[in-house]
C-alpha positions in Angstrom: 0.0 0.0 0.0 1.4 3.4 -1.1 0.5 6.3 1.2 1.4 9.9 0.6 1.8 12.5 3.4 1.0 15.9 2.0 3.0 18.4 4.0 2.6 21.2 1.4 1.0 23.7 3.8 3.9 23.5 6.3 5.5 26.9 7.1 8.5 26.1 9.4 8.3 27.8 12.8 4.8 29.3 12.1 2.2 26.6 12.7 3.0 25.6 16.2 2.2 22.1 17.4 0.9 21.1 14.0 4.4 21.2 12.7 5.7 19.2 15.7 3.1 16.5 15.2 3.6 16.3 11.4 7.3 16.0 11.8 7.0 13.5 14.7 4.6 11.3 12.8 6.9 11.3 9.7 9.8 10.3 11.9 7.8 7.6 13.6 6.7 6.2 10.2 10.3 6.3 8.9 11.5 4.3 11.9 8.6 1.9 12.5 6.3 2.0 9.5 5.5 -1.1 7.4 3.8 0.5 4.4 5.3 2.3 1.5 5.4 6.1 2.2 6.3 9.3 0.4 6.4 12.7 2.1 5.4 15.5 -0.3 7.1 18.7 1.1 7.0 22.3 0.0 9.9 24.4 -1.2 10.0 26.2 2.2 10.5 23.0 4.2 12.8 20.4 2.5 13.6 17.7 4.9 10.2 17.8 6.7 9.8 14.2 5.7 12.1 13.3 8.6 13.6 10.3 7.0 10.7 9.2 4.7 11.3 9.1 1.0 10.6 12.7 0.0 9.4 14.6 -3.0 9.9 18.4 -2.9 6.9 19.8 -4.8 8.4 22.8 -6.7 5.0 23.4 -8.3 3.7 24.6 -4.9 4.3 28.3 -4.3 7.1 29.0 -1.9 5.5 30.1 1.4 7.6 31.2 4.4 5.0 33.3 6.3 1.4 32.7 7.2 0.3 35.3 4.7 2.2 33.6 1.9 0.7 30.3 3.1 -2.8 31.7 2.5 -1.8 32.8 -1.1 -0.2 29.4 -1.8 -3.1 27.3 -0.6 -5.6 29.5 -2.5 -3.6 29.2 -5.8 -3.3 25.4 -5.2 -7.0 25.1 -4.8 -7.7 27.1 -7.9 -5.1 25.4 -10.1 -4.5 21.9 -8.7 -3.7 20.1 -11.9 0.1 20.1 -11.9 0.2 19.4 -8.2 -2.0 16.3 -8.6 0.4 14.9 -11.1 3.0 14.7 -8.4 0.8 12.4 -6.3 0.1 9.8 -9.1 0.3 6.1 -8.1 -0.8 6.5 -4.5 -3.4 4.3 -2.8 -4.3 6.8 -0.1 -3.3 10.2 1.1 -3.0 11.8 4.6 -3.1 15.6 5.2 -1.4 16.0 8.7 -1.7 19.8 8.5 -5.5 19.7 8.1 -5.8 21.5 4.7 -6.4 19.1 1.9 -3.9 20.5 -0.7 -4.1 19.3 -3.3 -7.5 17.7 -3.3 -7.1 14.2 -4.8 -9.5 11.5 -6.0 -8.1 9.1 -3.4 -9.1 7.7 0.0 -8.0 10.4 2.4 -7.3 11.0 6.1 -7.2 14.5 7.5 -5.8 15.6 10.9 -7.8 18.1 12.8 -5.6 19.5 15.6 -8.3 21.6 17.3 -11.5 23.5 16.6 -10.5 26.7 18.4 -12.1 28.9 15.9 -15.5 27.4 16.7 -15.0 27.0 20.4 -13.5 30.5 20.8 -14.6 32.6 17.8 -13.9 35.8 19.7 -10.2 35.1 19.3 -10.4 35.2 15.5 -11.2 37.8 12.9 -14.1 37.2 10.6 -11.7 36.6 7.7 -9.8 34.0 9.8 -13.0 32.2 10.7 -14.2 32.1 7.1 -10.8 30.8 5.9 -10.8 28.0 8.5 -14.4 27.1 7.5 -13.4 26.8 3.9 -10.2 25.0 4.5 -10.2 23.1 7.8 -13.9 22.3 8.1 -14.4 21.5 4.4 -11.3 19.2 4.4 -12.5 17.3 7.5 -16.0 16.8 6.3 -14.8 15.5 2.9 -12.2 13.0 4.5 -12.8 9.3 4.7 -11.1 9.4 8.1 -10.4 12.2 10.6 -7.5 11.9 13.0 -7.4 14.1 16.2 -4.8 14.2 19.0 -7.2 13.8 22.0 -10.6 12.6 23.1 -11.5 16.2 23.7 -11.0 17.1 20.1 -12.8 14.0 19.0 -15.9 15.0 21.0 -15.8 18.5 19.6 -15.3 17.3 16.0 -18.4 15.0 16.3 -20.4 17.8 18.0 -19.4 20.8 16.0 -18.7 19.4 12.5 -21.4 16.7 12.7 -18.9 13.9 11.8 -19.9 10.3 12.3 -18.1 9.1 15.4 -16.7 6.0 13.6 -14.8 8.2 11.2 -13.0 10.1 13.9 -9.9 8.5 15.5 -8.1 9.9 18.6 -4.4 9.3 18.4 -2.1 11.1 20.9 1.1 12.6 19.7 4.4 11.2 20.9 7.6 12.8 22.3 11.2 12.5 21.3 12.6 10.7 24.3 16.2 10.8 23.1 16.1 14.6 23.2 13.6 15.3 25.9 14.9 13.3 28.9 16.1 14.0 32.5 19.6 15.3 32.8 22.2 16.4 35.3 21.7 20.1 35.0 21.0 22.1 38.2 17.6 23.6 38.5 17.6 27.4 38.2 15.1 29.9 39.6 13.0 30.5 36.5 9.7 29.4 35.1 9.6 28.4 31.4 6.7 29.1 29.0 7.4 28.0 25.4 4.6 29.6 23.4 4.0 32.2 20.7 2.0 35.3 22.0 -1.3 34.2 20.4 -4.4 35.4 22.3 -5.3 31.9 23.7 -1.8 31.5 25.1 -2.9 33.8 27.9 0.3 35.7 28.6 -1.4 38.7 30.3 -2.8 36.6 33.1 0.5 34.8 33.4 2.2 38.1 34.0 -0.3 39.0 36.7 0.4 35.6 38.4 4.1 36.0 38.0 4.0 39.4 39.7 2.3 37.8 42.7 4.9 35.0 42.8 7.7 37.6 42.7 6.4 39.3 45.9 7.6 36.2 47.9 10.3 35.0 45.4 12.0 38.1 44.1 14.8 36.0 42.5 12.2 34.2 40.3 12.4 34.8 36.5 10.1 33.9 33.7 11.6 32.7 30.4 9.6 32.9 27.2 10.4 31.1 24.0 8.8 31.1 20.6 8.5 33.7 17.9 6.3 36.8 17.8 7.5 38.4 21.1 9.7 40.9 19.4 8.9 44.5 20.2 6.4 43.6 23.0 6.8 45.1 26.4 7.2 42.6 29.2 7.2 43.0 32.9 10.3 43.0 35.2 11.9 39.6 35.6 10.6 38.3 32.2 13.2 37.2 29.6 12.3 36.7 25.9 14.5 34.2 24.1 12.5 34.0 20.9 13.0 31.0 18.6 15.3 28.4 20.2 16.6 25.1 18.8 15.1 21.9 20.1 18.3 21.1 21.9 18.3 24.5 23.7 14.6 24.0 24.5 15.4 20.6 26.1 18.2 22.3 28.1 15.7 24.9 29.3 13.3 22.3 30.4 16.0 20.5 32.4 17.1 23.7 34.1 13.8 25.3 34.8 12.3 25.3 38.3 9.0 24.5 36.6 7.1 24.7 33.4 4.0 27.0 33.6 1.5 26.5 30.9 -1.6 28.8 31.3 -3.1 28.3 27.8 -6.9 28.9 27.5 -7.3 26.3 24.7 -5.4 23.3 23.5 -6.1 20.2 21.4 -3.3 18.3 23.0 -0.5 19.9 25.1 2.9 19.1 23.7 5.1 21.4 25.9 3.7 19.9 29.2 4.5 16.4 27.7 8.0 17.4 26.8 8.6 18.9 30.2 7.3 15.7 31.9 9.7 13.7 29.8 12.6 15.9 31.1 11.6 15.5 34.7 10.5 19.1 34.9 7.8 20.0 37.5 4.7 21.1 35.5 1.9 23.5 36.5 -0.7 23.8 33.7 -4.2 24.8 32.8 -7.0 22.5 33.8 -8.1 22.0 30.2 -9.5 18.6 29.2 -6.9 17.9 26.5 -4.0 18.8 28.9 -5.5 16.6 31.6 -5.5 13.7 29.2 -1.8 14.2 28.6 -0.4 14.9 32.1 -2.7 12.6 34.2 -1.7 12.8 37.9 1.9 14.0 37.1 1.2 17.7 37.0 -0.6 20.3 39.1 -3.6 22.0 37.3 -5.0 25.5 37.7 -7.8 27.7 36.4 -6.2 29.7 33.6 -8.7 32.5 34.0 -7.7 33.2 37.6 -4.2 34.7 38.1 -4.5 34.1 41.8 -5.1 30.4 41.3 -2.2 30.3 38.7 0.1 31.8 41.3 -1.0 29.6 44.1 -0.7 26.3 42.1 2.7 27.3 40.7 3.9 28.3 44.2 2.8 24.9 45.5 4.8 23.1 42.7 7.9 25.3 43.5 7.5 24.3 47.2 7.4 20.5 46.4 9.4 20.0 43.2 10.6 16.5 43.9 7.2 14.9 43.8 6.4 16.4 40.4 9.8 15.8 38.9 9.6 12.1 39.8 6.1 11.7 38.4 6.9 13.1 35.0 9.1 10.6 33.1 6.8 7.6 33.8 3.8 9.5 32.5 5.6 10.7 29.5 6.9 7.2 28.7 3.3 6.3 27.6 3.7 8.6 24.6 6.0 7.6 21.7 6.1 8.5 18.1 6.4 4.8 17.2 3.1 4.1 18.8 1.6 7.2 17.1 2.8 5.8 13.8 1.5 2.3 14.5 -2.0 3.7 15.2 -1.9 5.9 12.1 -1.0 2.8 10.0 -4.2 1.1 11.3 -6.2 4.1 10.0 -4.5 4.1 6.6 -5.1 0.3 6.2 -8.8 1.0 6.8 -9.0 3.5 4.0 -8.8 1.0 1.1 
């Protein structure tokens, strides 16, 4: 069985956890897959196949920003002919980045990472909501199988998109245990939050909570990673690192006193999982998807309440050993090889 992974809409560093999951899946399939795979990658992301046989689709417009991605996907939808020729000979196709580009007359699986634009429409402009309706929702409804990263997203996909439950498969993401693992680094007095400053990432309430924590812990710092923070004013004690390599991120996890993750909406929760794998104490939002990932290994708070965020983070900082010990066994349940195995079962059911 020949399966194609269409990664054409990938913009490196700009699509958050969707990129992490797409690359992790490709790596898992390259290492543990039993079917015949080809990763179709855009000019902006050669190597995104992560070890799978790869075809760089030069007919797809080069897109290195989200605006360019919009133009490229629009042109691909209007003129898909030459793109379709690249996918000849496949038995099935998977779109891990949700948007079915190019549309093919083949059995298809589509990954839906979340339905935030429907659950929290106030966080999106009208144009963004319309674009997601025409790309994300249309792709999911047309797919033979829909893959989601959590039971939470599965429930929302069935409820909000009207998808038949038997077509929606919840498959958790994995974690790179070779990179994200406990180490010998000494813990330092800083909290880590790896997230772009998107509205749902809730930085403003985190800053309020951090100010409360600093009243009793003046040495405490808050380290932010991820793009988009440039030019933004941050409170005293906050350090902006911007984009960091995965190795540097792993080092930050191992040195941080705790990961704080106050997001208002998640379809999975990859940073808490990576932190658990590193033995980092975790304090995170009490969202359903995050709770699925962390189990009993993390302390959860109400992300809408800065006082609760501060109190729970303070409790973790007062008892780090308990949370540090609980993390790696919980994270061990999540591997990209298992993610790949479960995807293969879905692919096999397409034909």
